[in-house]
C-alpha positions in Angstrom: -31.1 7.2 -0.6 -30.2 4.5 -3.1 -31.3 5.0 -6.7 -33.5 2.4 -8.4 -30.7 0.3 -10.0 -28.7 0.1 -6.9 -31.6 -1.1 -4.8 -31.4 -4.2 -6.9 -27.6 -4.2 -6.4 -28.1 -3.9 -2.7 -30.5 -6.9 -2.6 -27.8 -8.9 -4.5 -25.0 -8.1 -2.0 -26.9 -7.2 1.2 -26.6 -10.6 3.0 -22.8 -10.8 2.4 -22.2 -7.2 3.4 -24.5 -7.5 6.5 -22.4 -10.5 7.6 -19.5 -8.1 8.1 -21.2 -6.4 11.0 -18.9 -7.0 13.9 -16.5 -9.2 11.8 -13.2 -8.8 10.0 -12.3 -5.6 11.9 -15.7 -3.8 11.4 -18.0 -2.5 14.1 -21.6 -3.4 14.3 -24.4 -1.5 12.5 -22.1 0.3 10.0 -18.9 -0.4 8.2 -16.3 2.4 8.0 -13.3 2.4 5.7 -11.5 5.0 3.5 -13.8 7.7 4.6 -17.0 5.8 3.7 -19.7 4.7 6.1 -21.9 1.9 4.9 -25.2 1.5 6.8 -25.6 -2.3 7.0 -29.4 -2.3 7.2 -30.2 0.0 4.2 -27.0 -0.2 2.1 -26.7 3.6 2.1 -23.1 4.7 1.7 -22.1 8.1 3.1 -18.9 9.7 1.9 -17.5 11.7 4.8 -14.9 13.4 2.6 -17.4 14.8 0.1 -20.2 15.1 2.8 -22.8 13.4 0.6 -24.3 10.0 -0.1 -22.7 7.8 -2.8 -25.1 7.4 -5.7 -23.2 4.5 -7.3 -21.8 2.2 -4.6 -21.3 -0.8 -6.9 -17.5 -1.0 -6.5 -17.8 -0.8 -2.7 -20.5 -3.4 -2.6 -18.5 -5.9 -4.7 -15.3 -5.3 -2.6 -17.2 -5.8 0.6 -19.1 -8.9 -0.6 -15.8 -10.5 -1.6 -14.1 -9.5 1.6 -17.0 -11.0 3.6 -16.0 -14.5 2.4 -12.7 -14.5 4.3 -12.0 -15.7 7.9 -9.6 -13.6 9.9 -5.9 -14.5 10.1 -3.0 -12.7 11.8 -1.1 -10.2 9.7 2.5 -11.3 9.1 4.0 -7.8 8.8 5.9 -9.2 5.7 5.4 -6.6 3.0 5.1 -7.8 -0.6 4.8 -6.1 -4.0 1.7 -6.4 -6.1 3.6 -8.6 -8.6 4.2 -11.1 -5.8 0.4 -11.6 -5.2 -1.1 -14.6 -7.1 -1.2 -13.6 -10.8 -0.1 -10.1 -9.9 2.5 -9.9 -12.6 -0.3 -10.0 -15.2 -2.0 -6.9 -13.8 1.2 -5.0 -12.7 1.3 -2.4 -15.5 -2.4 -1.5 -15.0 -1.8 -1.4 -11.2 1.2 0.9 -11.5 -0.7 3.2 -13.9 -3.9 3.4 -11.8 -2.7 3.2 -8.2 1.0 4.0 -8.0 1.9 6.6 -10.6 -0.8 9.0 -9.5 0.8 9.0 -6.0 4.2 9.9 -7.5 2.7 12.7 -9.6 0.5 14.2 -6.8 2.7 13.8 -3.7 6.3 13.5 -5.1 6.9 17.2 -4.5 4.7 17.6 -1.5 5.1 14.4 0.6 3.8 16.0 3.8 0.4 16.1 2.1 0.4 12.3 1.7 1.0 11.9 5.4 -1.9 14.3 6.2 -4.2 12.6 3.8 -3.4 9.2 5.3 -4.2 10.4 8.8 -7.6 11.5 7.7 -8.3 8.0 6.4 -7.1 6.4 9.7 -3.6 5.8 8.5 -0.3 6.4 10.1 3.2 7.5 9.2 5.8 4.7 8.9 9.6 4.8 8.8 10.4 3.6 5.3 12.3 5.8 2.7 11.7 9.5 2.6 8.0 9.2 3.4 5.8 6.2 4.0 2.3 5.6 5.3 0.1 2.7 6.2 -3.6 3.1 5.3 -6.2 0.6 6.4 -7.9 0.2 3.0 -10.1 -2.4 4.7 -9.7 -3.3 8.4 -7.6 -6.4 7.7 -5.9 -5.1 4.5 -3.4 -2.3 5.2 -1.6 -0.8 2.3 1.8 0.6 2.7 2.7 3.6 0.5 6.4 4.4 0.1 7.5 7.6 -1.5 11.0 8.6 -2.5 10.9 12.3 -3.1 13.7 12.5 -5.6 16.3 15.2 -6.0 18.1 17.1 -8.8 19.2 13.8 -10.4 16.3 11.4 -9.7 12.6 11.8 -10.2 10.2 11.0 -7.3 9.1 7.3 -7.1 6.3 5.6 -5.2 5.5 2.0 -4.3 2.5 0.3 -2.7 3.1 -2.8 -0.7 0.7 -5.3 0.8 0.9 -7.5 3.9 1.5 -11.0 2.7 -1.9 -12.0 4.0 -3.8 -9.7 1.6 -4.5 -12.4 -0.9 -6.3 -14.4 1.8 -8.9 -11.6 2.0 -9.4 -10.6 -1.6 -8.4 -12.0 -5.0 -5.6 -10.1 -6.7 -7.9 -8.3 -9.1 -9.9 -6.9 -6.2 -6.7 -5.9 -4.4 -5.8 -3.8 -7.5 -9.2 -2.1 -7.4 -8.8 -1.6 -3.6 -5.4 0.0 -4.1 -6.7 2.3 -6.9 -9.6 3.3 -4.7 -7.3 4.0 -1.8 -5.1 6.1 -4.0 -8.1 8.1 -5.3 -9.3 8.7 -1.7 -5.8 9.9 -0.7 -5.9 12.4 -3.6 -9.5 13.4 -2.8 -8.6 14.2 0.8 -5.6 16.2 -0.4 -7.8 18.2 -2.7 -10.2 18.9 0.2 -7.4 20.0 2.5 -6.2 22.7 0.2 
């Protein structure tokens, strides 16, 4: 059940979010991504990881509303860094701090947990570096996480890459938020799997 303030928010974004039903990689009647299920008629958001409804779905609504404005295009398979997105260099430090560094800290010494967390979110293991995964942050926007585990001389290091088409679906600022959200969901899954 949505709380009062978010009923207003739902009315603001409902038409755009409802337009995603059966579009841009989503099924009809509900939208599933990152362990969330959005009921398109009511706007209720269920968190399958926490097994509860989301009381404050504002970030999810905004991302979905902006995503709804795109038309589908074929992914290129060309992976790019955040700084190579339009204006990405301006947000890069915040992006690294909020989306990338937490992955290094959490999974640098336990990379197998990153793979398991990705699988829960519909992701799959890739063949880059020591450990890499691809997570469908939104159906047409996969994020590729690459983790170098480090050794006696080098600290662990992570990177997040985007398909070169990501900027077609969301503005760079939203892609930063989406990556931060994806990172937080990977960490949440890892916490719940312990």
